[in-house]
N, CA and C atoms as an extended XYZ file, in Angstrom:
423
Properties=species:S:1:pos:R:3:atomname:S:1:resname:S:1:resid:I:1 pbc="F F F"
N         0.822       -1.181        0.000 N   MET     1
C         0.000        0.000        0.000 CA  MET     1
C         0.869        1.249        0.000 C   MET     1
N         1.858        1.286        0.893 N   VAL     2
C         2.749        2.443        0.964 CA  VAL     2
C         3.529        2.580       -0.327 C   VAL     2
N         4.003        1.450       -0.861 N   ALA     3
C         4.772        1.488       -2.095 CA  ALA     3
C         3.928        2.031       -3.235 C   ALA     3
N         2.657        1.610       -3.309 N   GLU     4
C         1.774        2.102       -4.364 CA  GLU     4
C         1.520        3.594       -4.208 C   GLU     4
N         1.294        4.046       -2.966 N   ASP     5
C         1.055        5.473       -2.725 CA  ASP     5
C         2.266        6.295       -3.122 C   ASP     5
N         3.479        5.797       -2.842 N   GLN     6
C         4.685        6.539       -3.183 CA  GLN     6
C         4.836        6.623       -4.691 C   GLN     6
N         4.526        5.520       -5.380 N   GLN     7
C         4.672        5.537       -6.824 CA  GLN     7
C         3.647        6.461       -7.472 C   GLN     7
N         2.431        6.510       -6.961 N   LYS     8
C         1.395        7.372       -7.521 CA  LYS     8
C         1.683        8.835       -7.242 C   LYS     8
N         2.268        9.114       -6.065 N   GLY     9
C         2.478       10.494       -5.644 CA  GLY     9
C         3.628       11.179       -6.352 C   GLY     9
N         4.542       10.452       -6.936 N   SER    10
C         5.697       11.071       -7.564 CA  SER    10
C         6.014       10.320       -8.843 C   SER    10
N         5.895       10.998       -9.942 N   GLY    11
C         6.130       10.372      -11.226 CA  GLY    11
C         7.586       10.037      -11.484 C   GLY    11
N         8.528       10.687      -10.782 N   ASN    12
C         9.937       10.455      -11.078 CA  ASN    12
C        10.611        9.479      -10.116 C   ASN    12
N         9.887        8.904       -9.193 N   ARG    13
C        10.485        7.911       -8.298 CA  ARG    13
C        10.534        6.564       -9.004 C   ARG    13
N        11.574        5.783       -8.684 N   GLY    14
C        11.740        4.457       -9.281 CA  GLY    14
C        10.837        3.444       -8.605 C   GLY    14
N        10.872        2.256       -9.121 N   ALA    15
C        10.088        1.170       -8.539 CA  ALA    15
C        10.591        0.863       -7.134 C   ALA    15
N         9.674        0.495       -6.291 N   VAL    16
C        10.016        0.146       -4.916 CA  VAL    16
C        10.585       -1.267       -4.898 C   VAL    16
N        11.715       -1.441       -4.222 N   GLU    17
C        12.338       -2.750       -4.136 CA  GLU    17
C        11.533       -3.645       -3.200 C   GLU    17
N        11.324       -4.869       -3.624 N   ARG    18
C        10.582       -5.829       -2.814 CA  ARG    18
C        11.556       -6.840       -2.235 C   ARG    18
N        11.247       -7.282       -1.018 N   TYR    19
C        12.079       -8.258       -0.330 CA  TYR    19
C        11.258       -9.495       -0.018 C   TYR    19
N        11.886      -10.630       -0.098 N   ALA    20
C        11.215      -11.871        0.260 CA  ALA    20
C        11.033      -11.921        1.777 C   ALA    20
N         9.947      -12.487        2.227 N   VAL    21
C         9.684      -12.621        3.662 CA  VAL    21
C        10.830      -13.373        4.334 C   VAL    21
N        11.393      -14.339        3.655 N   ARG    22
C        12.501      -15.130        4.192 CA  ARG    22
C        13.665      -14.231        4.625 C   ARG    22
N        13.916      -13.130        3.894 N   ASP    23
C        15.013      -12.221        4.235 CA  ASP    23
C        14.819      -11.545        5.587 C   ASP    23
N        13.586      -11.351        5.994 N   PHE    24
C        13.319      -10.697        7.266 CA  PHE    24
C        13.531      -11.624        8.456 C   PHE    24
N        13.514      -12.926        8.245 N   PHE    25
C        13.601      -13.874        9.340 CA  PHE    25
C        14.900      -14.671        9.394 C   PHE    25
N        15.748      -14.529        8.426 N   ARG    26
C        17.002      -15.282        8.455 CA  ARG    26
C        17.997      -14.614        9.398 C   ARG    26
N        18.906      -15.417        9.911 N   ARG    27
C        19.955      -14.888       10.767 CA  ARG    27
C        21.015      -14.212        9.914 C   ARG    27
N        21.592      -13.139       10.420 N   PRO    28
C        22.700      -12.525        9.685 CA  PRO    28
C        23.916      -13.456        9.710 C   PRO    28
N        24.871      -13.211        8.825 N   ASP    29
C        26.069      -14.044        8.781 CA  ASP    29
C        26.829      -13.989       10.102 C   ASP    29
N        26.922      -12.814       10.698 N   LYS    30
C        27.581      -12.618       11.988 CA  LYS    30
C        26.657      -11.762       12.848 C   LYS    30
N        26.580      -12.080       14.144 N   HIS    31
C        25.729      -11.293       15.032 CA  HIS    31
C        26.130      -11.508       16.485 C   HIS    31
N        25.476      -10.843       17.394 N   ALA    32
C        25.742      -10.927       18.836 CA  ALA    32
C        27.184      -10.537       19.152 C   ALA    32
N        27.628       -9.418       18.585 N   PHE    33
C        28.991       -8.936       18.802 CA  PHE    33
C        29.168       -8.442       20.236 C   PHE    33
N        30.304       -8.805       20.843 N   THR    34
C        30.634       -8.371       22.189 CA  THR    34
C        32.135       -8.087       22.253 C   THR    34
N        32.498       -7.010       22.915 N   ILE    35
C        33.907       -6.642       23.055 CA  ILE    35
C        34.405       -7.097       24.421 C   ILE    35
N        35.623       -7.630       24.460 N   ALA    36
C        36.245       -8.052       25.715 CA  ALA    36
C        36.392       -6.853       26.639 C   ALA    36
N        36.423       -7.070       27.942 N   PRO    37
C        36.551       -5.955       28.877 CA  PRO    37
C        37.752       -5.047       28.609 C   PRO    37
N        38.878       -5.608       28.147 N   ASP    38
C        40.050       -4.775       27.872 CA  ASP    38
C        40.014       -4.139       26.484 C   ASP    38
N        38.975       -4.451       25.688 N   GLY    39
C        38.821       -3.851       24.366 CA  GLY    39
C        39.759       -4.391       23.309 C   GLY    39
N        40.434       -5.510       23.566 N   ARG    40
C        41.412       -6.035       22.611 CA  ARG    40
C        40.882       -7.146       21.721 C   ARG    40
N        39.693       -7.667       22.035 N   HIS    41
C        39.111       -8.746       21.229 CA  HIS    41
C        37.613       -8.527       21.043 C   HIS    41
N        37.131       -9.064       19.953 N   LEU    42
C        35.716       -9.016       19.599 CA  LEU    42
C        35.240      -10.456       19.479 C   LEU    42
N        34.100      -10.754       20.078 N   SER    43
C        33.509      -12.087       19.904 CA  SER    43
C        32.162      -11.919       19.210 C   SER    43
N        31.751      -12.965       18.524 N   PHE    44
C        30.468      -12.927       17.827 CA  PHE    44
C        30.034      -14.347       17.508 C   PHE    44
N        28.796      -14.499       17.094 N   LEU    45
C        28.246      -15.780       16.666 CA  LEU    45
C        28.170      -15.801       15.146 C   LEU    45
N        28.553      -16.941       14.569 N   ALA    46
C        28.496      -17.126       13.120 CA  ALA    46
C        28.389      -18.622       12.832 C   ALA    46
N        28.062      -18.951       11.596 N   ARG    47
C        27.893      -20.354       11.204 CA  ARG    47
C        29.245      -21.038       11.022 C   ARG    47
N        29.300      -22.282       11.539 N   ARG    48
C        30.430      -23.182       11.324 CA  ARG    48
C        29.867      -24.587       11.441 C   ARG    48
N        30.231      -25.448       10.535 N   SER    49
C        29.728      -26.827       10.527 CA  SER    49
C        28.206      -26.864       10.520 C   SER    49
N        27.588      -25.864        9.894 N   GLY    50
C        26.134      -25.826        9.775 CA  GLY    50
C        25.410      -25.330       11.013 C   GLY    50
N        26.143      -24.934       12.043 N   ARG    51
C        25.549      -24.476       13.298 CA  ARG    51
C        26.156      -23.150       13.727 C   ARG    51
N        25.433      -22.447       14.562 N   GLN    52
C        25.899      -21.174       15.109 CA  GLN    52
C        26.951      -21.457       16.184 C   GLN    52
N        28.147      -20.891       16.012 N   ASN    53
C        29.267      -21.097       16.921 CA  ASN    53
C        29.880      -19.764       17.321 C   ASN    53
N        30.764      -19.812       18.312 N   ILE    54
C        31.427      -18.609       18.819 CA  ILE    54
C        32.749      -18.409       18.091 C   ILE    54
N        32.983      -17.176       17.659 N   PHE    55
C        34.239      -16.781       17.023 CA  PHE    55
C        34.823      -15.613       17.806 C   PHE    55
N        36.155      -15.466       17.714 N   VAL    56
C        36.820      -14.329       18.343 CA  VAL    56
C        37.836      -13.768       17.354 C   VAL    56
N        38.035      -12.445       17.445 N   GLN    57
C        38.961      -11.766       16.542 CA  GLN    57
C        39.608      -10.620       17.303 C   GLN    57
N        40.886      -10.412       17.085 N   GLY    58
C        41.578       -9.291       17.699 CA  GLY    58
C        41.116       -7.978       17.090 C   GLY    58
N        41.197       -6.905       17.865 N   ILE    59
C        40.907       -5.560       17.348 CA  ILE    59
C        42.008       -4.615       17.826 C   ILE    59
N        42.325       -3.617       17.009 N   ASP    60
C        43.381       -2.678       17.375 CA  ASP    60
C        42.825       -1.530       18.217 C   ASP    60
N        43.669       -0.583       18.550 N   ALA    61
C        43.288        0.533       19.427 CA  ALA    61
C        42.181        1.393       18.825 C   ALA    61
N        42.063        1.384       17.505 N   ASP    62
C        41.004        2.162       16.849 CA  ASP    62
C        39.717        1.368       16.674 C   ASP    62
N        39.718        0.106       17.104 N   GLY    63
C        38.534       -0.732       16.993 CA  GLY    63
C        38.431       -1.485       15.684 C   GLY    63
N        39.485       -1.443       14.866 N   ALA    64
C        39.470       -2.154       13.588 CA  ALA    64
C        39.880       -3.616       13.797 C   ALA    64
N        39.231       -4.549       13.098 N   PRO    65
C        39.595       -5.965       13.228 CA  PRO    65
C        41.036       -6.215       12.801 C   PRO    65
N        41.691       -7.143       13.493 N   VAL    66
C        43.065       -7.528       13.197 CA  VAL    66
C        43.077       -9.016       12.867 C   VAL    66
N        43.595       -9.366       11.714 N   GLY    67
C        43.677      -10.773       11.332 CA  GLY    67
C        42.309      -11.371       11.056 C   GLY    67
N        42.303      -12.675       10.945 N   GLU    68
C        41.077      -13.413       10.666 CA  GLU    68
C        40.433      -13.874       11.974 C   GLU    68
N        39.106      -13.916       12.024 N   PRO    69
C        38.451      -14.470       13.212 CA  PRO    69
C        38.720      -15.970       13.307 C   PRO    69
N        38.799      -16.480       14.534 N   HIS    70
C        38.965      -17.924       14.676 CA  HIS    70
C        37.852      -18.477       15.570 C   HIS    70
N        37.396      -19.684       15.219 N   PRO    71
C        36.291      -20.286       15.975 CA  PRO    71
C        36.766      -20.804       17.330 C   PRO    71
N        35.924      -20.612       18.338 N   LEU    72
C        36.208      -21.152       19.662 CA  LEU    72
C        35.430      -22.429       19.925 C   LEU    72
N        34.316      -22.585       19.236 N   THR    73
C        33.492      -23.779       19.396 CA  THR    73
C        33.280      -24.425       18.042 C   THR    73
N        32.951      -25.691       18.075 N   ASN    74
C        32.638      -26.428       16.848 CA  ASN    74
C        31.413      -27.295       17.093 C   ASN    74
N        30.323      -26.637       17.459 N   GLU    75
C        29.072      -27.355       17.727 CA  GLU    75
C        28.471      -27.813       16.409 C   GLU    75
N        28.050      -29.060       16.367 N   THR    76
C        27.452      -29.608       15.152 CA  THR    76
C        26.022      -30.087       15.369 C   THR    76
N        25.627      -30.303       16.623 N   GLU    77
C        24.292      -30.798       16.926 CA  GLU    77
C        23.275      -29.678       17.123 C   GLU    77
N        23.667      -28.629       17.861 N   ARG    78
C        22.762      -27.517       18.178 CA  ARG    78
C        23.531      -26.217       18.114 C   ARG    78
N        22.824      -25.121       17.844 N   ASP    79
C        23.440      -23.792       17.830 CA  ASP    79
C        23.857      -23.377       19.228 C   ASP    79
N        24.932      -22.605       19.323 N   VAL    80
C        25.273      -21.935       20.568 CA  VAL    80
C        24.309      -20.744       20.655 C   VAL    80
N        23.494      -20.668       21.707 N   PRO    81
C        22.471      -19.620       21.751 CA  PRO    81
C        22.992      -18.224       22.100 C   PRO    81
N        24.123      -18.153       22.762 N   GLY    82
C        24.682      -16.862       23.155 CA  GLY    82
C        25.986      -17.074       23.897 C   GLY    82
N        26.607      -15.977       24.305 N   HIS    83
C        27.889      -16.072       25.000 CA  HIS    83
C        28.133      -14.802       25.799 C   HIS    83
N        29.105      -14.877       26.717 N   ALA    84
C        29.469      -13.718       27.542 CA  ALA    84
C        30.948      -13.811       27.882 C   ALA    84
N        31.598      -12.677       27.929 N   TRP    85
C        33.006      -12.633       28.338 CA  TRP    85
C        33.107      -12.857       29.841 C   TRP    85
N        34.135      -13.562       30.254 N   LYS    86
C        34.488      -13.697       31.665 CA  LYS    86
C        35.961      -13.356       31.747 C   LYS    86
N        36.236      -12.114       32.114 N   GLY    87
C        37.605      -11.617       32.053 CA  GLY    87
C        37.962      -11.341       30.607 C   GLY    87
N        39.263      -11.263       30.338 N   ASN    88
C        39.727      -10.958       28.983 CA  ASN    88
C        40.122      -12.187       28.179 C   ASN    88
N        40.097      -13.361       28.815 N   ASP    89
C        40.592      -14.532       28.103 CA  ASP    89
C        39.669      -15.752       28.143 C   ASP    89
N        38.453      -15.593       28.662 N   GLN    90
C        37.503      -16.703       28.707 CA  GLN    90
C        36.136      -16.233       28.220 C   GLN    90
N        35.430      -17.130       27.555 N   ILE    91
C        34.061      -16.852       27.138 CA  ILE    91
C        33.163      -17.955       27.701 C   ILE    91
N        32.035      -17.551       28.251 N   LEU    92
C        31.051      -18.478       28.800 CA  LEU    92
C        29.924      -18.690       27.801 C   LEU    92
N        29.378      -19.912       27.795 N   PHE    93
C        28.205      -20.196       26.974 CA  PHE    93
C        27.473      -21.392       27.577 C   PHE    93
N        26.251      -21.618       27.144 N   VAL    94
C        25.480      -22.764       27.626 CA  VAL    94
C        25.341      -23.791       26.505 C   VAL    94
N        25.225      -25.055       26.924 N   LYS    95
C        25.139      -26.143       25.950 CA  LYS    95
C        24.332      -27.287       26.537 C   LYS    95
N        23.498      -27.874       25.706 N   ASP    96
C        22.763      -29.086       26.062 CA  ASP    96
C        23.656      -30.261       25.685 C   ASP    96
N        24.278      -30.896       26.670 N   LEU    97
C        25.265      -31.942       26.403 CA  LEU    97
C        24.662      -33.270       25.976 C   LEU    97
N        23.478      -33.598       26.446 N   GLY    98
C        22.930      -34.916       26.139 CA  GLY    98
C        21.629      -34.895       25.376 C   GLY    98
N        21.179      -33.754       24.931 N   GLY    99
C        19.915      -33.667       24.219 CA  GLY    99
C        18.710      -33.764       25.126 C   GLY    99
N        18.917      -33.625       26.445 N   ASP   100
C        17.822      -33.761       27.406 CA  ASP   100
C        17.305      -32.415       27.919 C   ASP   100
N        17.751      -31.330       27.285 N   GLU   101
C        17.358      -29.967       27.667 CA  GLU   101
C        17.923      -29.546       29.024 C   GLU   101
N        18.824      -30.334       29.595 N   ASN   102
C        19.512      -29.951       30.826 CA  ASN   102
C        20.823      -29.277       30.422 C   ASN   102
N        20.764      -27.969       30.258 N   PHE   103
C        21.909      -27.205       29.783 CA  PHE   103
C        22.990      -27.104       30.846 C   PHE   103
N        24.229      -27.050       30.391 N   HIS   104
C        25.392      -26.850       31.244 CA  HIS   104
C        26.025      -25.518       30.869 C   HIS   104
N        26.746      -24.910       31.802 N   VAL   105
C        27.494      -23.691       31.525 CA  VAL   105
C        28.944      -24.093       31.281 C   VAL   105
N        29.490      -23.652       30.164 N   LEU   106
C        30.863      -23.982       29.802 CA  LEU   106
C        31.692      -22.720       29.653 C   LEU   106
N        32.997      -22.882       29.795 N   SER   107
C        33.952      -21.799       29.605 CA  SER   107
C        34.973      -22.250       28.576 C   SER   107
N        35.308      -21.370       27.648 N   VAL   108
C        36.301      -21.697       26.624 CA  VAL   108
C        37.330      -20.568       26.571 C   VAL   108
N        38.637      -20.924       26.565 N   PRO   109
C        39.673      -19.888       26.464 CA  PRO   109
C        39.735      -19.332       25.046 C   PRO   109
N        40.022      -18.044       24.909 N   ILE   110
C        40.021      -17.437       23.577 CA  ILE   110
C        41.264      -17.787       22.773 C   ILE   110
N        42.283      -18.343       23.416 N   ASP   111
C        43.488      -18.725       22.677 CA  ASP   111
C        43.432      -20.167       22.181 C   ASP   111
N        42.274      -20.764       22.257 N   GLY   112
C        42.104      -22.153       21.821 CA  GLY   112
C        41.970      -23.055       23.031 C   GLY   112
N        41.771      -24.289       22.787 N   GLY   113
C        41.606      -25.220       23.887 CA  GLY   113
C        40.176      -25.700       23.970 C   GLY   113
N        39.988      -26.728       24.740 N   GLU   114
C        38.679      -27.344       24.873 CA  GLU   114
C        37.801      -26.581       25.862 C   GLU   114
N        36.515      -26.503       25.587 N   PRO   115
C        35.594      -25.916       26.565 CA  PRO   115
C        35.585      -26.753       27.842 C   PRO   115
N        35.421      -26.078       28.963 N   ARG   116
C        35.382      -26.750       30.270 CA  ARG   116
C        33.981      -26.601       30.850 C   ARG   116
N        33.406      -27.702       31.277 N   ASP   117
C        32.068      -27.712       31.863 CA  ASP   117
C        32.158      -27.192       33.300 C   ASP   117
N        31.515      -26.063       33.564 N   LEU   118
C        31.524      -25.466       34.899 CA  LEU   118
C        30.415      -26.026       35.783 C   LEU   118
N        29.491      -26.766       35.182 N   THR   119
C        28.361      -27.342       35.927 CA  THR   119
C        28.224      -28.827       35.580 C   THR   119
N        29.198      -29.647       35.965 N   PRO   120
C        29.210      -31.060       35.558 CA  PRO   120
C        28.303      -31.952       36.406 C   PRO   120
N        27.036      -31.611       36.469 N   PHE   121
C        26.089      -32.354       37.287 CA  PHE   121
C        25.008      -32.962       36.401 C   PHE   121
N        24.629      -34.194       36.670 N   ASP   122
C        23.577      -34.862       35.905 CA  ASP   122
C        22.202      -34.374       36.348 C   ASP   122
N        21.299      -34.264       35.384 N   GLY   123
C        19.906      -33.946       35.686 CA  GLY   123
C        19.666      -32.532       36.177 C   GLY   123
N        20.580      -31.628       35.913 N   VAL   124
C        20.450      -30.246       36.379 CA  VAL   124
C        20.455      -29.318       35.166 C   VAL   124
N        19.556      -28.368       35.142 N   LYS   125
C        19.531      -27.378       34.074 CA  LYS   125
C        20.156      -26.096       34.608 C   LYS   125
N        21.294      -25.705       34.051 N   ALA   126
C        22.023      -24.523       34.506 CA  ALA   126
C        21.944      -23.429       33.446 C   ALA   126
N        22.017      -22.204       33.902 N   SER   127
C        22.062      -21.057       32.989 CA  SER   127
C        22.843      -19.935       33.652 C   SER   127
N        23.248      -18.966       32.855 N   ILE   128
C        23.969      -17.811       33.369 CA  ILE   128
C        22.930      -16.771       33.765 C   ILE   128
N        22.832      -16.492       35.057 N   VAL   129
C        21.886      -15.507       35.558 CA  VAL   129
C        22.498      -14.109       35.442 C   VAL   129
N        23.778      -13.977       35.841 N   ASP   130
C        24.485      -12.703       35.759 CA  ASP   130
C        25.959      -13.004       35.547 C   ASP   130
N        26.545      -12.438       34.502 N   ASP   131
C        27.954      -12.712       34.225 CA  ASP   131
C        28.899      -11.784       34.991 C   ASP   131
N        28.363      -10.868       35.790 N   PHE   132
C        29.180       -9.924       36.575 CA  PHE   132
C        30.332       -9.399       35.724 C   PHE   132
N        30.006       -8.688       34.694 N   ARG   133
C        30.996       -8.213       33.720 CA  ARG   133
C        32.189       -7.503       34.358 C   ARG   133
N        31.980       -6.809       35.470 N   ASP   134
C        33.070       -6.078       36.123 CA  ASP   134
C        33.847       -6.931       37.122 C   ASP   134
N        33.539       -8.204       37.220 N   ASP   135
C        34.197       -9.116       38.157 CA  ASP   135
C        34.733      -10.314       37.368 C   ASP   135
N        36.061      -10.404       37.233 N   ASP   136
C        36.675      -11.460       36.431 CA  ASP   136
C        36.594      -12.847       37.041 C   ASP   136
N        36.289      -12.940       38.324 N   ARG   137
C        36.379      -14.226       39.006 CA  ARG   137
C        35.047      -14.891       39.305 C   ARG   137
N        33.945      -14.180       39.190 N   HIS   138
C        32.659      -14.754       39.616 CA  HIS   138
C        31.596      -14.644       38.530 C   HIS   138
N        30.647      -15.580       38.603 N   VAL   139
C        29.484      -15.587       37.719 CA  VAL   139
C        28.339      -16.190       38.530 C   VAL   139
N        27.127      -15.679       38.327 N   LEU   140
C        25.965      -16.216       39.019 CA  LEU   140
C        25.270      -17.201       38.086 C   LEU   140
N        25.235      -18.477       38.504 N   ILE   141
C        24.654      -19.557       37.698 CA  ILE   141
C        23.420      -20.068       38.391 C   ILE   141
């Protein structure tokens, strides 16, 4: 309706571009950007192995990306739903380890290495309540 009104109201305007509904609901290639507390790294979610995973990339003093981003996770069963910095060298995220909807909170170092399960308990659903961004040592789970 708006597009038709605009076209009728001005003879010199071009055709209105149309977008597929699918474009409005798809995930962007990269999203959920977060800067480390010291401002030296950028983390974000992007596709890897067909699933949404966590990536990290260095940034310079002007905020420009440095080098190529590298993946911190390689989830293939389910998307990583989100993440949070814990200090300048660890990222927290939640994961359903057994497909039973009992999520665990994990920590992964930004320099590589395996994620560590911070809530290694059976039959418990854990989540990050508060990441205490200004406190490098504590998180409320």
